[in-house]
PAZAPA-4460 file (N, C-alpha, C; in steps of 0.05 Angstrom, whole numbers, plus 32768, in hexadecimal, padded with zeros to 4 digits):
% residues 265
    n_x    n_y    n_z   ca_x   ca_y   ca_z    c_x    c_y    c_z   seq   type   mol
   7D92   805A   87C2   7D7E   806E   87CB   7D6F   8064   87E4     1      M     A
   7D69   804A   87E4   7D5B   8040   87FC   7D6C   8041   8815     2      K     A
   7D86   803A   8811   7D98   803B   8828   7D9A   8057   8833     3      Q     A
   7D9D   806B   8821   7D9F   8087   8829   7D86   808F   8838     4      R     A
   7D6F   8086   882F   7D55   808E   883B   7D54   8082   8857     5      H     A
   7D5D   8069   885B   7D5C   805D   8875   7D6F   806B   8889     6      R     A
   7D87   8072   887E   7D9A   8080   888F   7D8E   809B   8898     7      R     A
   7D81   80A9   8886   7D75   80C3   888D   7D5F   80BF   88A1     8      K     A
   7D50   80AA   889E   7D3A   80A5   88B1   7D45   809F   88CD     9      Q     A
   7D5A   808F   88CF   7D66   8089   88E9   7D70   80A3   88F6    10      R     A
   7D7C   80B4   88E6   7D87   80CD   88F1   7D71   80DE   88FC    11      T     A
   7D5A   80E0   88ED   7D44   80F1   88F6   7D38   80E7   8910    12      S     A
   7D38   80CC   8914   7D2D   80C0   892C   7D3F   80C4   8944    13      N     A
   7D59   80C6   893E   7D6C   80C8   8954   7D6F   80E4   895F    14      R     A
   7D6E   80F8   894E   7D73   8113   8957   7D59   8123   8959    15      W     A
   7D58   8136   896B   7D40   8146   896E   7D3B   8157   8954    16      P     A
   7D21   815D   8950   7D1B   816E   8939   7D27   8189   893D    17      R     A
   7D2E   8196   8927   7D39   81B1   8928   7D2D   81C1   8911    18      S     A
   7D2F   81DB   8914   7D25   81EC   88FE   7D35   8206   88FE    19      R     A
   7D34   8214   88E8   7D42   822D   88E6   7D32   8244   88F3    20      L     A
   7D41   8254   8902   7D35   826D   890D   7D45   8284   8903    21      I     A
   7D39   829B   8903   7D46   82B4   88F9   7D4A   82C7   8911    22      T     A
   7D63   82D0   8915   7D69   82E5   8928   7D70   82FF   8918    23      L     A
   7D6C   8316   8924   7D72   832F   8917   7D88   833D   8928    24      Y     A
   7DA0   833C   891E   7DB8   8345   892D   7DBE   8363   8928    25      H     A
   7DBE   8372   893D   7DC6   838E   893B   7DE1   8392   894A    26      Q     A
   7DF3   839F   893D   7E0D   83A5   894A   7E10   83C3   894B    27      R     A
   7E0C   83CE   8963   7E0B   83EB   8966   7E27   83F5   896E    28      I     A
   7E33   8407   895E   7E4E   8410   8964   7E52   841A   8980    29      P     A
   7E69   8415   898B   7E6F   841D   89A7   7E6C   843B   89AB    30      A     A
   7E73   844B   8997   7E71   8468   899B   7E54   8471   899E    31      E     A
   7E42   8463   8991   7E25   846A   8994   7E1B   8462   89B0    32      H     A
   7E24   844A   89B9   7E1B   8441   89D3   7E26   8453   89E9    33      F     A
   7E40   845A   89E7   7E4D   846A   89FC   7E44   8487   89FC    34      M     A
   7E36   848F   89E6   7E2C   84AA   89E5   7E12   84AD   89F5    35      A     A
   7E06   8497   89FD   7DEE   8497   8A0E   7DF6   84A1   8A2A    36      L     A
   7DE2   84AA   8A39   7DE7   84B1   8A55   7DEE   8498   8A65    37      T     A
   7DFB   849B   8A7B   7E01   8485   8A8D   7DE8   8476   8A95    38      E     A
   7DD3   8484   8A9C   7DBA   8477   8AA4   7DAE   8466   8A8E    39      V     A
   7DAE   8471   8A76   7DA3   8461   8A5F   7DB3   8448   8A5A    40      D     A
   7DCE   844B   8A5C   7DDF   8433   8A57   7DD9   841E   8A6D    41      R     A
   7DD6   8427   8A86   7DD0   8415   8A9C   7DB6   8407   8A97    42      Y     A
   7DA1   8416   8A91   7D86   840A   8A8D   7D86   83F6   8A76    43      C     A
   7D92   83FE   8A60   7D93   83ED   8A48   7DA0   83D2   8A4E    44      L     A
   7DB7   83D3   8A5C   7DC6   83BA   8A60   7DBA   83A9   8A77    45      L     A
   7DB1   83B6   8A8C   7DA6   83A7   8AA3   7D8B   839A   8A9B    46      V     A
   7D7B   83A9   8A8C   7D61   839D   8A83   7D66   8386   8A70    47      L     A
   7D7A   8388   8A5F   7D81   8372   8A4E   7D8A   8359   8A5E    48      G     A
   7D99   835E   8A73   7DA3   8348   8A84   7D8B   833B   8A92    49      H     A
   7D79   834B   8A9D   7D61   8340   8AAB   7D50   8330   8A97    50      I     A
   7D4C   833B   8A7F   7D3C   832D   8A6B   7D48   8312   8A65    51      H     A
   7D62   8310   8A60   7D6F   82F7   8A58   7D6C   82E2   8A6E    52      D     A
   7D70   82EA   8A87   7D6D   82D7   8A9E   7D51   82CD   8AA0    53      E     A
   7D3D   82DF   8A9F   7D21   82D7   8AA2   7D18   82C6   8A8B    54      L     A
   7D20   82CD   8A73   7D19   82BD   8A5C   7D24   82A1   8A5D    55      S     A
   7D3E   829F   8A65   7D4B   8284   8A67   7D3E   8273   8A7D    56      W     A
   7D39   827F   8A94   7D2C   8270   8AAA   7D10   8268   8AA3    57      L     A
   7D02   8279   8A94   7CE7   8272   8A8B   7CE7   8259   8A79    58      Q     A
   7CFB   8258   8A67   7CFD   8241   8A54   7D05   8228   8A63    59      R     A
   7D17   822B   8A76   7D1F   8213   8A86   7D07   8209   8A96    60      L     A
   7CF8   821B   8AA2   7CE0   8213   8AB1   7CCC   8204   8A9F    61      A     A
   7CC9   820D   8A87   7CB7   81FF   8A74   7CC1   81E3   8A6F    62      F     A
   7CDB   81E0   8A6A   7CE5   81C5   8A65   7CE2   81B3   8A7D    63      L     A
   7CE6   81BF   8A95   7CE6   81AF   8AAD   7CC9   81A6   8AB4    64      A     A
   7CB5   81B5   8AAB   7C99   81AD   8AB1   7C8E   8199   8A9E    65      T     A
   7C9D   8190   8A8B   7C93   817C   8A78   7C95   8160   8A84    66      R     A
   7C8B   815D   8A9C   7C8E   8145   8AAB   7C7F   812D   8AA0    67      G     A
   7C6B   8132   8A8F   7C5C   811B   8A84   7C6D   8108   8A74    68      H     A
   7C85   8111   8A6C   7C97   8100   8A5D   7CA8   80ED   8A6E    69      Q     A
   7CA7   80F1   8A89   7CB6   80E0   8A9B   7CA6   80C7   8AA1    70      F     A
   7CB2   80B0   8A9B   7CA3   8097   8A9F   7CA9   808B   8ABB    71      T     A
   7CBF   8091   8AC8   7CC6   8086   8AE2   7CBE   809B   8AF8    72      D     A
   7CB5   8091   8B0E   7CAD   80A2   8B24   7CC4   80B4   8B2E    73      E     A
   7CDC   80A8   8B30   7CF3   80B8   8B39   7CF9   80CF   8B26    74      V     A
   7CF6   80C9   8B0C   7CFA   80DF   8AF8   7CE5   80F4   8AFB    75      E     A
   7CCC   80EC   8B00   7CB7   80FF   8B04   7CBD   8111   8B1C    76      R     A
   7CC7   8105   8B32   7CCE   8115   8B49   7CE5   8128   8B43    77      Q     A
   7CF9   811E   8B34   7D0F   812F   8B2C   7D06   8146   8B1B    78      G     A
   7CF3   8141   8B09   7CE7   8156   8AF8   7CD9   816B   8B09    79      G     A
   7CCA   8161   8B1D   7CBB   8174   8B2F   7CCF   8185   8B3E    80      M     A
   7CE5   8179   8B47   7CF9   8189   8B55   7D04   819F   8B44    81      M     A
   7D0B   8198   8B2B   7D16   81AC   8B18   7D02   81C2   8B13    82      Q     A
   7CE9   81BB   8B0E   7CD4   81CF   8B07   7CD0   81E2   8B1E    83      A     A
   7CCD   81D8   8B37   7CC8   81EA   8B4D   7CE0   81FB   8B54    84      T     A
   7CF8   81EF   8B52   7D10   81FF   8B57   7D13   8216   8B43    85      M     A
   7D0E   8210   8B2A   7D10   8225   8B15   7CFA   823B   8B19    86      L     A
   7CE2   8232   8B22   7CCD   8245   8B28   7CD6   8258   8B3F    87      A     A
   7CE2   824C   8B54   7CEB   825D   8B6A   7D01   8271   8B61    88      R     A
   7D13   8267   8B50   7D28   8279   8B46   7D1C   828F   8B35    89      L     A
   7D09   8288   8B24   7CFC   829C   8B13   7CED   82B1   8B24    90      L     A
   7CDF   82A8   8B38   7CD1   82BA   8B4A   7CE5   82CD   8B58    91      F     A
   7CFC   82C1   8B60   7D10   82D1   8B6E   7D1C   82E7   8B5C    92      G     A
   7D22   82DF   8B43   7D2C   82F3   8B30   7D17   8308   8B2A    93      K     A
   7CFE   8300   8B27   7CE9   8314   8B22   7CE6   8327   8B3A    94      L     A
   7CE9   831D   8B52   7CE8   832E   8B69   7CFF   8342   8B6A    95      F     A
   7D16   8339   8B62   7D2D   834B   8B61   7D28   8361   8B4C    96      E     A
   7D1C   835A   8B36   7D15   836E   8B22   7D01   8382   8B2E    97      F     A
   7CEE   8378   8B3D   7CD9   8389   8B49   7CE6   839D   8B5C    98      Q     A
   7CFC   8395   8B6A   7D0A   83A8   8B7C   7D15   83BF   8B6D    99      I     A
   7D21   83B9   8B55   7D2B   83CF   8B44   7D15   83E1   8B39   100      L     A
   7CFE   83D5   8B33   7CE8   83E2   8B26   7CD8   83F4   8B38   101      L     A
   7CD6   83ED   8B52   7CC2   83F9   8B64   7CC6   8417   8B69   102      S     A
   7CDE   8420   8B70   7CE1   843D   8B77   7CD7   844F   8B61   103      P     A
   7CC9   8464   8B69   7CC0   8478   8B55   7CD7   8484   8B45   104      K     A
   7CEE   8488   8B53   7D04   8494   8B46   7D16   8480   8B37   105      E     A
   7D0E   8467   8B36   7D1F   8452   8B2A   7D24   8458   8B0C   106      S     A
   7D3D   8459   8B03   7D42   845D   8AE6   7D37   8446   8AD5   107      P     A
   7D36   842E   8AE0   7D2A   8417   8AD2   7D0D   841C   8ACD   108      I     A
   7CFF   8426   8AE1   7CE2   842C   8ADF   7CDE   8442   8ACA   109      R     A
   7CEE   8457   8ACC   7CEA   846D   8AB9   7CF1   8465   8A9C   110      Q     A
   7D05   8453   8A99   7D0C   844A   8A7E   7CF5   843B   8A72   111      F     A
   7CE9   8427   8A80   7CD3   8417   8A75   7CBB   8429   8A70   112      I     A
   7CB5   843B   8A83   7C9E   844D   8A80   7CA0   845E   8A67   113      S     A
   7CB9   8467   8A61   7CBD   8479   8A4A   7CBE   846A   8A30   114      E     A
   7CCB   8453   8A2F   7CD1   8446   8A15   7CC0   842E   8A0F   115      F     A
   7CB0   8424   8A21   7CA0   840C   8A1C   7C8F   8411   8A03   116      Y     A
   7C82   8428   8A01   7C72   842E   89EA   7C72   844C   89E6   117      Q     A
   7C87   8457   89D9   7C8B   8474   89D7   7C74   8484   89CC   118      P     A
   7C64   8478   89BA   7C4D   8486   89AF   7C36   8489   89C3   119      T     A
   7C37   8478   89D7   7C22   847A   89EC   7C30   847B   8A07   120      E     A
   7C3A   8492   8A10   7C4B   8494   8A28   7C3F   8487   8A41   121      P     A
   7C24   8487   8A43   7C18   847C   8A5B   7C19   845E   8A5C   122      Q     A
   7C1D   8451   8A45   7C1C   8434   8A43   7C32   8427   8A54   123      A     A
   7C4A   8432   8A53   7C60   8427   8A63   7C5B   842A   8A81   124      G     A
   7C51   8441   8A89   7C4B   8446   8AA5   7C36   8432   8AAF   125      T     A
   7C22   842E   8A9E   7C0C   841B   8AA5   7C17   83FF   8AA8   126      T     A
   7C29   83F7   8A96   7C34   83DC   8A97   7C44   83D8   8AB1   127      L     A
   7C55   83EC   8AB7   7C65   83EA   8AD0   7C53   83E7   8AE8   128      V     A
   7C3E   83F7   8AE9   7C2B   83F5   8B00   7C1E   83DA   8B01   129      E     A
   7C18   83CF   8AE9   7C0B   83B4   8AE9   7C1E   839F   8AF3   130      E     A
   7C37   83A0   8AEC   7C4B   838D   8AF6   7C4E   838F   8B14   131      I     A
   7C51   83A8   8B1E   7C54   83AC   8B3B   7C3B   83A4   8B4A   132      L     A
   7C24   83A8   8B3E   7C0B   83A1   8B4C   7C09   8383   8B50   133      M     A
   7C13   8373   8B3D   7C12   8356   8B41   7C24   834E   8B58   134      Q     A
   7C3A   835A   8B5C   7C4B   8354   8B73   7C3E   835D   8B8D   135      F     A
   7C31   8375   8B8D   7C24   837F   8BA5   7C0C   836E   8BAD   136      E     A
   7BFF   8362   8B99   7BE7   8352   8B9F   7BEF   8336   8BA9   137      N     A
   7C08   832F   8BA6   7C12   8314   8BAF   7C27   8318   8BC4   138      E     A
   7C1F   831E   8BDC   7C32   8323   8BF2   7C44   830B   8BF7   139      A     A
   7C3B   82F3   8BF1   7C4B   82DB   8BF7   7C65   82DA   8BE6   140      W     A
   7C65   82E9   8BCF   7C7E   82E9   8BBF   7C95   82F5   8BCF   141      I     A
   7C90   830A   8BDE   7CA5   8316   8BEE   7CAF   8303   8C03   142      R     A
   7C9D   82F5   8C10   7CA5   82E2   8C25   7CB4   82CB   8C18   143      V     A
   7CAA   82C2   8C01   7CB7   82AC   8BF3   7CD3   82B3   8BEA   144      G     A
   7CD8   82CB   8BE2   7CF2   82D4   8BDA   7D05   82D2   8BF1   145      R     A
   7CFD   82DA   8C09   7D0E   82DA   8C20   7D13   82BF   8C2C   146      N     A
   7D00   82AC   8C28   7D02   8292   8C35   7D06   827B   8C22   147      K     A
   7D00   827E   8C08   7D00   8267   8BF6   7D0D   826D   8BDB   148      H     A
   7D08   8285   8BD0   7D10   828A   8BB4   7D2E   828E   8BB2   149      F     A
   7D39   829F   8BC2   7D55   82A6   8BC0   7D65   829E   8BD9   150      M     A
   7D58   8292   8BEC   7D65   828A   8C05   7D5A   826F   8C0D   151      H     A
   7D68   8261   8C1F   7D5E   8248   8C2A   7D4F   824D   8C44   152      Y     A
   7D3A   823D   8C49   7D29   8243   8C61   7D37   823B   8C7B   153      P     A
   7D32   824A   8C90   7D3B   8243   8CAB   7D26   8232   8CB8   154      K     A
   7D2C   8226   8CCF   7D1A   8213   8CDC   7CFE   8220   8CE0   155      L     A
   7CFE   8238   8CEA   7CE4   8245   8CF0   7CD2   8248   8CD7   156      N     A
   7CDF   8249   8CBF   7CD0   824D   8CA6   7CC2   8234   8C9E   157      D     A
   7CCA   821D   8CA7   7CBF   8204   8C9E   7CB3   81F2   8CB4   158      V     A
   7CB1   81FD   8CCC   7CA7   81ED   8CE3   7C8B   81E2   8CDD   159      R     A
   7C7A   81F3   8CD3   7C5E   81EB   8CCE   7C5D   81D5   8CB9   160      E     A
   7C6E   81D7   8CA6   7C6F   81C2   8C91   7C7A   81A8   8C9C   161      T     A
   7C8F   81A9   8CAC   7C9B   8191   8CB7   7C88   8181   8CC8   162      L     A
   7C74   818F   8CD4   7C61   8181   8CE6   7C46   817C   8CD8   163      S     A
   7C44   8181   8CBE   7C2B   817E   8CAF   7C24   8161   8CAD   164      D     A
   7C0E   8158   8CBA   7C07   813B   8CB9   7BFD   8132   8C9E   165      P     A
   7BF6   8144   8C8C   7BEB   813C   8C72   7C01   8134   8C5E   166      T     A
   7C1A   813A   8C65   7C30   8133   8C54   7C3B   8118   8C5B   167      I     A
   7C3F   8107   8C46   7C4A   80ED   8C4B   7C69   80EF   8C4E   168      E     A
   7C72   80EE   8C67   7C8E   80F3   8C6C   7C9F   80DA   8C6B   169      W     A
   7C9B   80CA   8C56   7CAE   80B4   8C53   7CC6   80BF   8C44   170      H     A
   7CDE   80B9   8C4F   7CF6   80C5   8C44   7D01   80B4   8C2D   171      L     A
   7D05   80C1   8C17   7D10   80B3   8BFF   7D2C   80BE   8BF9   172      E     A
   7D3E   80AC   8BF2   7D59   80B4   8BEA   7D61   80A3   8BD2   173      V     A
   7D6B   80AF   8BBD   7D76   80A1   8BA6   7D94   80A7   8BA5   174      F     A
   7DA4   8092   8BA8   7DC1   8095   8BA7   7DCA   808F   8B8B   175      H     A
   7DD7   80A2   8B7D   7DE1   809C   8B63   7DFE   8091   8B64   176      G     A
   7E06   8084   8B4E   7E21   807B   8B4C   7E35   8092   8B4A   177      E     A
   7E2A   80A9   8B41   7E39   80C2   8B41   7E29   80D6   8B51   178      V     A
   7E37   80E9   8B5C   7E2A   80FC   8B6E   7E13   810C   8B61   179      S     A
   7E17   8112   8B47   7E03   8122   8B39   7DE8   8114   8B36   180      S     A
   7DE7   80FA   8B3A   7DCE   80EB   8B38   7DC2   80E3   8B53   181      N     A
   7DCD   80EE   8B69   7DC1   80EA   8B83   7DA9   80FE   8B86   182      T     A
   7D94   80F4   8B93   7D7B   8104   8B94   7D6D   80FF   8BAE   183      F     A
   7D63   8115   8BBB   7D55   8114   8BD4   7D39   8120   8BD0   184      Y     A
   7D26   8112   8BC5   7D0C   811D   8BBE   7CFC   8127   8BD5   185      P     A
   7CFF   811B   8BED   7CEF   8124   8C04   7CF8   8140   8C0D   186      T     A
   7D11   8146   8C08   7D1A   8161   8C0F   7D0B   8176   8BFE   187      S     A
   7D06   816F   8BE5   7CF7   8181   8BD4   7CDA   8183   8BDC   188      D     A
   7CCF   816E   8BE7   7CB4   816F   8BF2   7CB2   8185   8C08   189      V     A
   7CC6   8186   8C19   7CC7   819A   8C2E   7CC8   81B6   8C22   190      L     A
   7CDA   81BA   8C0F   7CDE   81D4   8C03   7CC4   81DE   8BF5   191      A     A
   7CB8   81CB   8BE6   7CA0   81D3   8BD7   7C88   81D9   8BE9   192      N     A
   7C83   81C7   8BFC   7C6C   81CB   8C0E   7C6F   81E5   8C1E   193      Y     A
   7C87   81EB   8C27   7C8B   8203   8C36   7C86   821C   8C25   194      A     A
   7C8E   821A   8C0B   7C89   8230   8BF9   7C6B   8232   8BF2   195      W     A
   7C5F   821B   8BEB   7C42   821C   8BE4   7C31   8226   8BFB   196      F     A
   7C3A   8221   8C14   7C2A   822A   8C2B   7C29   8249   8C2C   197      R     A
   7C3D   8256   8C22   7C3C   8273   8C21   7C26   827D   8C0E   198      L     A
   7C22   826E   8BF8   7C0E   8275   8BE4   7BF2   826F   8BEE   199      V     A
   7BEF   8257   8BF9   7BD5   824E   8C02   7BD8   823E   8C1C   200      N     A
   7BD7   824C   8C34   7BDC   823F   8C4D   7BC8   8228   8C53   201      P     A
   7BAF   822A   8C4A   7B9B   8216   8C51   7B9E   81FD   8C3F   202      D     A
   7BA5   8200   8C26   7BA8   81EA   8C14   7BC2   81EE   8C04   203      E     A
   7BD9   81E7   8C10   7BF3   81EC   8C04   7BF6   81E2   8BE7   204      P     A
   7BEC   81CA   8BE1   7BF0   81BF   8BC7   7BE3   81CF   8BB1   205      M     A
   7BCE   81DF   8BB8   7BC1   81F0   8BA4   7BD2   8209   8B9F   206      K     A
   7BE6   820D   8BB0   7BF7   8225   8BAD   7C08   8223   8B94   207      G     A
   7C10   820B   8B8B   7C21   8209   8B74   7C13   8215   8B5B   208      L     A
   7BFA   820D   8B57   7BEC   8217   8B3F   7BE9   8236   8B40   209      E     A
   7BE3   8240   8B58   7BE0   825D   8B5B   7BFB   826B   8B55   210      E     A
   7C10   825F   8B60   7C2B   826B   8B5D   7C33   826B   8B3F   211      A     A
   7C2F   8255   8B31   7C37   8253   8B15   7C27   8265   8B04   212      L     A
   7C0D   8269   8B09   7BFD   827C   8AFA   7C08   8298   8AFD   213      D     A
   7C0E   829F   8B16   7C19   82BA   8B1B   7C35   82BD   8B0E   214      M     A
   7C45   82A8   8B0F   7C60   82A9   8B04   7C5E   82AE   8AE6   215      L     A
   7C4C   82A0   8AD8   7C48   82A3   8ABB   7C40   82BF   8AB4   216      T     A
   7C2D   82CA   8AC4   7C22   82E5   8ABE   7C38   82FA   8AC1   217      S     A
   7C46   82FA   8AD8   7C5A   830E   8ADD   7C71   830C   8AC9   218      I     A
   7C7A   82F4   8AC3   7C90   82F0   8AB0   7C89   82FB   8A95   219      T     A
   7C71   82F5   8A8B   7C69   82FF   8A71   7C69   831D   8A70   220      R     A
   7C5D   8329   8A84   7C5B   8346   8A85   7C77   8353   8A86   221      L     A
   7C89   8347   8A96   7CA4   8352   8A99   7CB4   834F   8A80   222      T     A
   7CB4   8338   8A73   7CC3   8334   8A5A   7CB9   8347   8A44   223      L     A
   7C9E   834B   8A43   7C93   835D   8A2F   7C9D   837A   8A35   224      K     A
   7C9D   8382   8A4E   7CA6   839D   8A55   7CC3   83A1   8A4E   225      A     A
   7CD4   838D   8A54   7CF1   8390   8A4F   7CF7   8390   8A31   226      L     A
   7CED   837D   8A22   7CF4   837A   8A06   7CEA   8392   89F6   227      E     A
   7CD1   839B   89FB   7CC6   83B0   89EC   7CD3   83CB   89F2   228      Q     A
   7CD9   83D0   8A0C   7CE5   83EA   8A12   7D02   83EB   8A08   229      S     A
   7D11   83D5   8A09   7D2C   83D5   89FE   7D2A   83D9   89DF   230      I     A
   7D18   83CB   89D2   7D15   83CD   89B5   7D0F   83E9   89AC   231      G     A
   7CFC   83F6   89B9   7CF5   8412   89B1   7D0B   8425   89B7   232      Y     A
   7D1A   8421   89CD   7D30   8432   89D4   7D46   8430   89BE   233      F     A
   7D4D   8418   89B7   7D62   8414   89A3   7D59   8420   8988   234      I     A
   7D41   841B   8980   7D37   8424   8967   7D36   8443   8965   235      D     A
   7D30   844F   897C   7D2D   846C   897C   7D47   847B   8982   236      G     A
   7D59   846F   8992   7D71   847E   899B   7D8B   8474   898F   237      R     A
   7D8C   845B   8986   7DA5   8450   897D   7DA6   8448   8960   238      L     A
   7D94   8436   8958   7D95   842B   893D   7D79   8420   8936   239      M     A
   7D70   8426   891E   7D56   841B   8915   7D57   83FC   8917   240      S     A
   7D41   83F1   8921   7D40   83D4   8923   7D41   83C6   8908   241      L     A
   7D3B   83D6   88F3   7D3C   83CA   88D8   7D58   83C7   88CD   242      S     A
   7D6C   83D4   88DB   7D88   83D1   88D3   7D94   83BA   88E2   243      K     A
   7D93   83A3   88D5   7D9D   838B   88E3   7DA7   8377   88CF   244      N     A
   7DB4   8363   88D9   7DBE   834C   88C9   7DAF   8333   88D2   245      E     A
   7DA4   8325   88BF   7D96   830D   88C5   7DA9   82F6   88CB   246      R     A
   7DA3   82E8   88E1   7DB3   82D0   88E9   7DA0   82B8   88E9   247      V     A
   7DA7   82A4   88DB   7D96   828C   88DA   7DA3   8276   88EB   248      R     A
   7D94   826B   88FE   7D9E   8255   890F   7D8C   823D   890D   249      L     A
   7D9A   8226   890C   7D8B   820C   890C   7D8A   8203   8929   250      N     A
   7D72   8204   8935   7D70   81FE   8952   7D5B   81E8   8957   251      V     A
   7D5E   81D9   896C   7D4A   81C4   8972   7D30   81D0   897C   252      P     A
   7D1A   81C2   8978   7D00   81CB   8981   7CFF   81C9   89A0   253      S     A
   7CF4   81DC   89AD   7CF2   81DB   89CB   7CE0   81C4   89D3   254      I     A
   7CCE   81BB   89C2   7CBC   81A5   89C8   7CCA   818A   89C8   255      H     A
   7CE3   8189   89BE   7CF2   8171   89BE   7D07   8170   89D4   256      D     A
   7D09   8185   89E3   7D1D   8187   89F9   7D11   817E   8A13   257      Q     A
   7D23   8172   8A23   7D1B   816A   8A3E   7D31   8172   8A52   258      R     A
   7D28   817A   8A69   7D3B   8180   8A7F   7D39   816A   8A93   259      L     A
   7D4E   815A   8A97   7D4D   8143   8AA8   7D60   8145   8ABF   260      R     A
   7D57   813C   8AD6   7D67   813C   8AEE   7D7E   8128   8AEC   261      Y     A
   7D77   8110   8AE3   7D8A   80FA   8AE2   7D96   80F8   8AC7   262      F     A
   7DB1   80F6   8AC6   7DBF   80F5   8AAD   7DD7   80E1   8AB0   263      L     A
   7DDD   80D4   8A99   7DF4   80C1   8A99   7E0D   80D2   8A95   264      A     A
   7E23   80C9   8AA1   7E3C   80D8   8A9D   7E4D   80C9   8A89   265      T     A
***
């Protein structure tokens, strides 16, 4: 008994904690889905695609920002690189969603407005306007998308940052024994400062906090709009949400996960 207890204890120390979660699986027959209009099929599938990408990037960004667990300075820098890169990607994807959402005649906009909360038709319209207002109030997001989020900056985009005397421009390079562990942290300094300068030109380093607050707000609003409008549409047009099969998964806790730049091969 004692031996078995010790073996169990060693196992629990070695592997991350896990717990059971419940999913509710709906399988909607193809004939029901194909009976929908082309526009409804488009909205349903594209909004699901957007939701999954944003949700996954949001979780990766959370894991990447858990930098307090990094004990070495180079790992901290690698963690910062991951976090800011994922934030830029998430902003870029959000901006692409905003492009689909903005036109008054957009089927995506009409879908969310109609199905976000069918019992209160104005609720969906209000939420769409709230999401778009956040983008309109942050003009730097548009510039960031064109120069940093989905594209790489040209020389003119970073000239001011390259000549900024407040930045310590000592060049650091880490050469790994394998290519995947090579790291150029000073390059990320350039990318981040140039981005932060769009948010706060006078104090670029304060731009990160402002950007992340805005990122959190827009992402939460967007995911709520997508998941709820898809759910109400399916429940009302295709299949009751109560008609499902329970799926139980044993998954690790997100609090035990880490996203690390450096890995052994």
